[in-house]
C-alpha positions as CSV (number, residue, x, y, z in Angstrom):
1,M,20.6,24.0,20.0
2,A,23.2,22.0,18.9
3,K,22.5,18.3,18.7
4,T,24.7,16.3,21.2
5,P,26.3,13.1,19.3
6,K,25.5,9.9,20.7
7,N,27.1,6.3,21.1
8,I,25.0,4.2,19.7
9,A,24.9,0.3,19.1
10,I,22.9,-1.2,16.4
11,V,22.1,-5.0,16.9
12,G,22.0,-6.9,13.2
13,S,24.1,-5.6,10.3
14,G,21.4,-7.0,7.5
15,L,19.9,-4.4,5.4
16,V,18.3,-2.5,7.7
17,G,20.8,-2.4,10.1
18,S,23.5,-1.6,8.1
19,L,21.2,1.5,6.3
20,L,20.2,2.9,9.9
21,A,23.9,2.8,10.5
22,L,24.9,4.9,7.7
23,Y,22.2,7.5,8.5
24,L,23.3,7.9,12.0
25,R,26.8,8.1,11.2
26,K,26.1,10.7,8.9
27,A,24.3,12.1,11.4
28,G,27.6,12.6,13.5
29,H,26.8,9.8,16.0
30,S,29.3,6.8,17.1
31,I,28.0,4.0,15.6
32,T,29.0,-0.1,16.5
33,V,27.1,-2.7,15.0
34,F,26.9,-6.2,16.5
35,D,26.2,-9.5,14.6
36,R,26.0,-12.9,16.0
37,R,27.0,-14.1,12.4
38,P,30.1,-14.2,10.0
39,D,30.7,-11.3,7.4
40,I,28.4,-11.7,4.7
41,R,31.1,-10.4,2.7
42,N,33.4,-13.5,3.1
43,V,30.7,-16.3,3.0
44,Q,28.8,-18.4,0.3
45,F,25.0,-17.4,0.0
46,S,23.0,-19.8,1.6
47,G,20.1,-20.4,-0.6
48,R,18.0,-18.9,1.7
49,S,17.0,-15.8,-0.2
50,I,14.2,-14.2,-2.3
51,N,15.4,-11.2,-4.6
52,L,14.6,-8.3,-3.3
53,A,12.0,-5.7,-5.3
54,M,13.4,-2.2,-4.6
55,S,10.3,0.4,-5.0
56,N,9.8,3.9,-4.6
57,R,9.8,4.1,-0.7
58,G,13.3,2.1,-1.0
59,W,14.6,4.4,-3.4
60,K,13.4,7.5,-1.3
61,S,15.2,6.3,1.6
62,L,18.6,5.3,0.0
63,R,18.4,8.9,-1.9
64,A,18.3,10.7,1.5
65,V,21.3,9.5,2.3
66,G,23.5,9.8,-1.0
67,I,23.8,6.0,-2.1
68,E,20.4,5.8,-4.5
69,D,22.8,5.9,-7.7
70,E,25.3,3.6,-6.4
71,I,22.7,0.6,-5.6
72,K,21.1,1.4,-9.1
73,K,24.2,-0.3,-10.6
74,I,23.6,-3.4,-9.2
75,A,19.5,-3.6,-9.9
76,I,17.7,-4.3,-12.8
77,P,14.4,-2.5,-13.5
78,L,10.9,-4.8,-14.0
79,D,8.0,-3.1,-15.7
80,K,6.1,-6.0,-16.0
81,R,4.8,-9.4,-14.8
82,A,5.3,-12.5,-17.4
83,M,2.4,-14.8,-16.7
84,H,3.4,-18.5,-17.1
85,V,-0.2,-19.9,-17.2
86,V,-1.1,-23.7,-17.7
87,G,-2.5,-23.9,-21.4
88,Q,-1.9,-20.3,-22.3
89,P,0.7,-18.7,-24.2
90,L,3.2,-16.7,-22.0
91,Y,1.7,-12.9,-21.6
92,F,2.7,-9.5,-19.5
93,Q,1.3,-7.5,-17.4
94,K,2.6,-3.7,-17.3
95,Y,3.3,-2.7,-13.6
96,G,2.0,1.0,-13.4
97,K,2.3,3.4,-16.0
98,D,5.4,3.8,-18.3
99,G,8.5,4.2,-16.6
100,E,7.0,2.9,-13.3
101,A,9.0,-0.1,-12.4
102,I,10.1,-2.5,-9.4
103,W,14.3,-3.1,-9.5
104,S,15.5,-6.7,-8.9
105,I,18.5,-6.8,-6.6
106,S,20.2,-9.9,-5.0
107,R,20.0,-9.8,-1.1
108,G,23.2,-10.8,-0.4
109,V,25.1,-8.4,-3.4
110,L,22.8,-5.4,-1.8
111,N,23.9,-6.6,1.7
112,R,27.8,-6.6,1.0
113,R,27.4,-3.1,-0.8
114,M,25.7,-1.4,2.4
115,I,28.1,-2.8,4.8
116,D,30.9,-1.5,2.7
117,L,29.3,2.0,2.2
118,A,28.6,2.1,6.0
119,E,32.5,1.3,6.6
120,E,33.5,3.8,4.6
121,A,31.4,6.2,6.1
122,G,32.9,5.1,9.8
123,V,30.8,2.4,11.3
124,E,32.1,-0.5,12.9
125,F,31.3,-3.9,12.7
126,R,31.6,-6.5,15.1
127,F,30.6,-9.9,13.5
128,E,30.5,-13.0,15.3
129,E,29.7,-11.6,18.2
130,K,26.6,-12.9,19.7
131,V,24.1,-10.4,22.2
132,W,22.8,-12.7,25.0
133,D,20.9,-9.8,26.7
134,V,20.1,-6.1,26.7
135,D,19.8,-4.0,29.8
136,L,16.7,-1.5,28.7
137,P,16.9,1.1,31.4
138,N,20.6,1.7,31.2
139,A,21.3,0.9,27.4
140,K,23.5,-2.0,27.8
141,I,24.5,-4.7,25.8
142,F,25.9,-8.2,27.0
143,T,28.1,-10.6,24.5
144,G,29.5,-13.6,24.7
145,E,30.7,-17.0,23.0
146,T,27.6,-19.0,24.8
147,E,24.6,-18.1,26.7
148,K,26.0,-19.7,29.9
149,G,29.6,-18.7,29.5
150,V,31.4,-15.4,30.0
151,W,29.8,-11.9,29.0
152,E,31.1,-8.9,28.0
153,E,29.4,-5.6,29.1
154,Y,29.3,-2.5,26.6
155,D,27.7,0.8,27.8
156,Y,26.0,2.6,25.2
157,D,23.4,5.9,24.8
158,V,21.0,4.1,22.7
159,I,20.2,0.8,21.4
160,F,18.6,-0.1,18.1
161,G,17.4,-3.7,17.6
162,C,17.8,-4.4,13.8
163,D,18.0,-8.2,14.5
164,G,14.9,-9.5,12.4
165,A,12.1,-11.3,12.8
166,F,13.3,-13.6,15.9
167,S,15.2,-10.3,17.6
168,R,17.2,-10.7,20.4
169,V,16.4,-6.9,21.5
170,R,12.6,-7.4,20.9
171,H,12.8,-10.9,23.1
172,K,13.8,-8.5,26.1
173,M,11.5,-6.1,25.4
174,Q,8.7,-8.5,25.8
175,R,9.2,-9.3,29.1
176,R,8.2,-5.9,30.6
177,S,4.6,-5.6,31.3
178,R,2.0,-4.3,28.9
179,F,3.9,-5.4,26.0
180,D,1.8,-6.8,23.0
181,Y,3.0,-9.7,21.1
182,S,1.8,-12.3,18.1
183,Q,3.3,-14.2,15.7
184,E,1.2,-16.0,12.9
185,F,3.2,-18.7,10.4
186,I,1.1,-19.6,7.2
187,D,1.1,-23.1,6.1
188,V,3.0,-22.5,2.9
189,G,7.0,-22.4,3.0
190,Y,9.3,-21.2,0.4
191,K,12.5,-22.8,-1.0
192,E,15.3,-20.9,-3.4
193,L,16.2,-22.2,-6.7
194,T,18.2,-21.0,-9.5
195,I,18.0,-20.7,-13.5
196,P,21.4,-20.6,-14.9
197,A,22.3,-17.7,-17.9
198,N,23.0,-19.0,-20.7
199,A,26.3,-20.0,-21.9
200,D,27.1,-16.5,-23.4
201,G,25.9,-15.0,-19.9
202,T,22.4,-13.7,-21.2
203,H,19.3,-14.7,-19.6
204,K,17.1,-17.4,-20.4
205,L,13.6,-15.5,-20.0
206,D,12.9,-11.9,-20.4
207,K,15.5,-10.2,-18.1
208,H,12.7,-7.0,-17.6
209,S,10.1,-8.9,-16.0
210,F,9.0,-10.6,-12.9
211,H,7.9,-14.0,-14.0
212,I,5.2,-15.8,-11.9
213,W,3.8,-19.4,-12.4
214,P,0.6,-19.2,-10.7
215,R,-1.1,-22.9,-9.6
216,G,-3.5,-22.2,-7.3
217,K,-2.4,-23.4,-3.8
218,F,1.3,-22.8,-4.8
219,M,3.6,-21.0,-7.3
220,F,7.0,-20.2,-8.5
221,I,8.7,-17.1,-9.1
222,A,11.9,-16.1,-10.7
223,M,13.6,-12.5,-10.6
224,P,16.8,-11.6,-13.0
225,N,20.2,-11.1,-11.5
226,L,23.2,-9.1,-13.2
227,D,25.0,-12.4,-14.3
228,G,22.3,-13.5,-16.2
229,S,20.9,-16.2,-13.8
230,F,17.2,-15.8,-12.1
231,T,17.1,-16.2,-8.7
232,C,13.5,-18.4,-8.2
233,T,11.7,-19.2,-5.1
234,L,8.8,-22.0,-4.9
235,F,5.9,-21.3,-2.7
236,L,4.6,-24.6,-1.7
237,P,2.3,-25.9,1.1
238,F,4.4,-27.9,4.0
239,E,1.8,-30.7,4.0
240,G,-1.0,-32.3,1.7
241,E,-1.0,-33.5,-1.7
242,V,1.1,-31.2,-3.3
243,S,3.5,-30.1,-0.9
244,F,7.2,-30.0,0.4
245,E,6.2,-33.4,2.3
246,S,5.3,-35.0,-0.6
247,I,8.4,-34.7,-2.4
248,K,10.7,-37.0,-1.0
249,T,13.0,-38.2,-3.9
250,K,15.0,-36.6,-7.3
251,E,11.9,-38.5,-9.4
252,D,9.3,-37.2,-7.4
253,A,11.2,-33.4,-7.6
254,K,11.5,-34.1,-11.7
255,K,7.7,-35.4,-11.8
256,F,6.7,-32.2,-9.7
257,F,8.3,-29.6,-12.1
258,T,7.3,-31.6,-15.6
259,T,3.9,-31.6,-14.4
260,Y,3.5,-28.1,-13.1
261,F,6.1,-26.0,-14.7
262,P,7.1,-27.6,-17.8
263,N,8.7,-24.5,-19.4
264,V,11.2,-24.4,-16.9
265,M,12.0,-27.9,-18.0
266,Q,15.4,-27.1,-19.6
267,D,16.9,-26.4,-16.0
268,I,15.1,-29.6,-14.7
269,E,18.9,-31.3,-13.4
270,N,19.6,-27.8,-12.0
271,L,16.1,-27.1,-10.2
272,T,16.2,-30.8,-8.6
273,Q,19.6,-30.7,-7.2
274,D,18.7,-27.1,-5.6
275,F,15.5,-28.6,-4.2
276,F,17.2,-31.2,-1.8
277,S,20.3,-29.3,-1.4
278,N,18.4,-25.8,-0.2
279,P,16.5,-25.5,3.0
280,T,12.8,-25.5,2.7
281,S,12.0,-21.7,5.1
282,A,8.6,-20.5,6.8
283,M,7.0,-17.2,6.5
284,V,5.6,-15.6,9.4
285,T,3.9,-12.2,10.2
286,I,5.1,-10.7,13.4
287,K,3.2,-8.1,15.3
288,C,4.3,-6.1,18.6
289,Y,4.1,-2.8,20.5
290,P,5.4,-0.6,21.8
291,W,8.7,-0.7,19.4
292,T,10.7,1.8,21.7
293,Y,11.6,1.9,25.5
294,W,12.1,5.4,27.1
295,D,14.8,7.3,24.9
296,K,17.1,4.0,25.1
297,V,16.0,1.6,22.7
298,A,14.1,1.1,19.5
299,L,13.0,-1.7,17.3
300,V,13.4,-1.1,13.4
301,G,12.3,-3.0,10.6
302,D,11.4,-7.0,10.7
303,S,12.4,-7.1,14.6
304,A,9.3,-4.4,15.0
305,H,7.0,-6.6,12.1
306,A,8.0,-9.1,10.1
307,I,5.5,-9.7,7.1
308,V,5.2,-12.2,4.5
309,P,6.8,-11.4,0.9
310,F,4.1,-11.2,-0.8
311,Y,4.3,-7.6,-1.8
312,G,8.0,-7.1,-1.8
313,Q,8.0,-4.4,1.1
314,G,9.5,-6.0,3.8
315,M,12.9,-4.3,3.0
316,N,10.9,-1.2,1.7
317,A,8.8,-0.7,4.9
318,G,12.1,-1.4,6.8
319,F,14.0,1.5,4.9
320,E,10.9,3.7,5.3
321,D,11.2,3.2,9.1
322,I,14.5,4.6,9.0
323,Y,13.9,7.9,6.6
324,V,10.9,8.5,9.1
325,L,12.8,8.0,12.6
326,C,15.9,9.9,11.4
327,E,13.5,12.6,10.0
328,L,11.7,13.1,13.6
329,L,15.4,12.8,15.0
330,D,16.6,15.7,12.9
331,N,13.3,17.8,14.0
332,S,13.8,17.2,17.6
333,Y,17.0,17.9,18.2
334,N,18.2,16.5,21.7
335,D,14.6,15.2,22.5
336,W,15.2,11.3,21.4
337,S,12.4,10.4,23.8
338,S,9.4,12.6,21.8
339,A,11.2,11.4,18.4
340,F,10.7,7.7,19.6
341,E,6.9,7.9,20.7
342,A,6.0,9.8,17.5
343,Y,7.9,7.2,15.3
344,Q,6.0,4.4,16.5
345,E,3.0,6.1,16.7
346,L,3.3,7.1,13.2
347,R,4.7,3.6,11.6
348,K,2.7,1.1,14.0
349,P,-1.0,1.4,11.5
350,N,1.3,1.4,8.3
351,A,3.2,-1.7,9.3
352,D,0.1,-3.4,10.1
353,A,-1.5,-2.3,6.8
354,I,1.4,-3.6,5.0
355,A,1.1,-6.8,6.7
356,E,-2.2,-7.2,5.8
357,L,-1.9,-6.4,2.3
358,S,0.8,-8.6,1.7
359,Y,-1.1,-11.7,3.0
360,R,-3.6,-10.7,0.6
361,N,-1.1,-10.5,-2.2
362,F,-0.3,-14.4,-1.7
363,M,-3.9,-15.1,-2.4
364,E,-4.0,-12.8,-5.6
365,M,-0.5,-13.7,-7.3
366,S,-1.0,-17.8,-6.5
367,S,-4.7,-18.2,-7.4
368,K,-6.5,-15.1,-8.8
369,T,-4.1,-14.0,-11.3
370,A,-4.8,-16.9,-13.5
371,D,-8.6,-16.3,-13.2
372,P,-10.1,-14.6,-16.3
373,K,-12.8,-13.0,-13.9
374,F,-10.3,-11.4,-11.9
375,L,-8.4,-10.6,-14.9
376,L,-11.5,-8.8,-16.5
377,Q,-11.7,-6.6,-13.1
378,K,-8.0,-5.3,-13.3
379,K,-8.5,-4.5,-16.9
380,I,-11.5,-2.4,-16.3
381,E,-9.5,-0.9,-13.5
382,R,-6.9,-0.3,-15.3
383,R,-8.9,1.4,-18.2
384,F,-10.5,3.8,-15.8
385,S,-7.7,4.9,-14.0
386,E,-5.8,5.9,-17.1
387,K,-9.3,7.9,-18.2
388,Y,-9.6,9.8,-14.7
389,P,-5.8,9.5,-13.1
390,D,-6.8,11.7,-10.3
391,K,-9.7,9.6,-9.0
392,W,-8.3,6.3,-9.7
393,I,-5.2,5.0,-8.6
394,P,-4.7,1.1,-8.1
395,S,-4.0,-0.6,-4.9
396,Y,-0.7,-1.9,-6.2
397,S,0.5,1.3,-7.4
398,R,-0.6,3.0,-4.2
399,V,1.6,0.7,-2.1
400,T,4.4,0.4,-5.2
401,F,5.0,3.7,-7.2
402,S,4.0,6.1,-4.5
403,E,5.1,7.4,-0.8
404,G,1.3,7.5,0.3
405,S,1.2,5.6,3.6
406,Y,0.4,2.1,3.8
407,A,-2.3,2.4,5.9
408,E,-4.1,4.9,3.2
409,A,-3.4,2.5,0.7
410,L,-5.3,-0.4,2.5
411,A,-8.1,1.7,3.4
412,I,-8.7,2.9,-0.4
413,G,-7.9,-0.4,-1.9
414,D,-10.9,-1.8,0.4
415,A,-13.3,1.2,-1.0
416,Q,-12.4,0.4,-4.4
417,E,-12.7,-3.2,-3.8
418,R,-16.3,-2.6,-3.2
419,I,-17.1,-0.5,-6.2
420,M,-15.4,-3.4,-8.1
421,K,-17.6,-5.8,-6.8
422,Q,-20.8,-4.5,-7.8
423,I,-19.4,-3.6,-11.4
424,M,-18.4,-7.1,-11.8
425,Q,-22.1,-8.1,-11.2
426,M,-23.6,-5.9,-14.0
427,P,-25.2,-8.1,-16.7
428,Q,-23.1,-9.0,-19.8
429,I,-20.0,-7.2,-18.2
430,E,-17.7,-9.3,-20.4
431,E,-19.1,-7.7,-23.5
432,K,-19.5,-4.0,-22.4
433,W,-16.5,-3.9,-19.7
434,D,-15.3,-0.7,-21.8
435,S,-18.5,1.1,-22.0
436,Q,-19.8,4.7,-21.2
437,E,-22.3,2.8,-18.9
438,V,-19.4,0.9,-16.9
439,E,-17.5,4.1,-16.6
440,Q,-20.4,6.2,-15.5
441,R,-21.5,3.8,-12.8
442,I,-17.7,3.8,-11.4
443,L,-17.8,7.5,-11.3
444,E,-21.5,7.6,-9.3
445,Q,-19.9,5.1,-6.8
446,L,-17.2,7.4,-6.3
């Protein structure tokens, strides 16, 4: 049975929208992408980004559409964390087994490349065209200069909402009966900062590490770029004694960096300037259901499941949505309705699981990574998993270096945590952490 080419609109030209456009175009469909913003290829970056961490799921999705090698040219592999803990020398934590790494990519650089690749494949992009309304049953979209002005009407066979956490397409779906929706902001905001390259273009910090300065209720991270700079992100409460609210002047900012991040002092001028020129952004978890409307409309990526960025899985989860969706479409021939139904049923539990894991990872990165008890627990887990790789895969590796489901990673991670709670309560665990007795106890619990 031959597949019928569809006339498809995608709302949103971000990473998920441009990759979905590429997939569907290569499957023979006619694709138009609408975005209310200007073409990112013609604008200066806005200082609102956290560098992306591409992991196995993301690479698998790019490989399936033939662009993995192209994207690897603009990415840097990071095989470890570099921990900058107060009062301790710099130390490193390997992410996984040898050869396992996450890849640092600038969001803006990647988005520009993806739009280029989609255009080369024949996708049409319509920038600065604002979508104000969507007729769900008839797959029509309405665009115009203003919400109250004259609108242009477009007819399509299918519409995809890839327009982010505050999706216009989802907003229209929310008005329908029995549509579940929740949003939850955390009381921590983030601000993008930069550590520039050395004069000779080299990196000031180790370029194959994800740098973390954990400080309890707040933290600073840095990820490398190809030009020798680091994109840094400061995560800090909005209000309170040490917060964005409490830093009002350049002197306040200098004092803050000097007190909490003394080893970035060489870039203090740069950091304080960025602090006041770049916006402070909020972070939100959004959950909703259903993600589809008949065989006409579907939400993909953040528009269906926005998460906080602390597992580096927002983009990877969105790319995995596309991989799963397009595989289902491939196998269902012309039955888009059953493919959409299967897509949301498969992906919703995994989206909820990675939302939970991401929130927990903030607690881990900001406070626990400097806690000796937590570090000892991780050491025991690592030693056990090296000896019994078939019996124990750490949660981080399950999420980042495997393609197993997020829901399974969460469930197995919780079971492992229950075991480790008991192990950490064993008498003299600090002395006998690598003993036969500890190993035997874990095996019994498993």
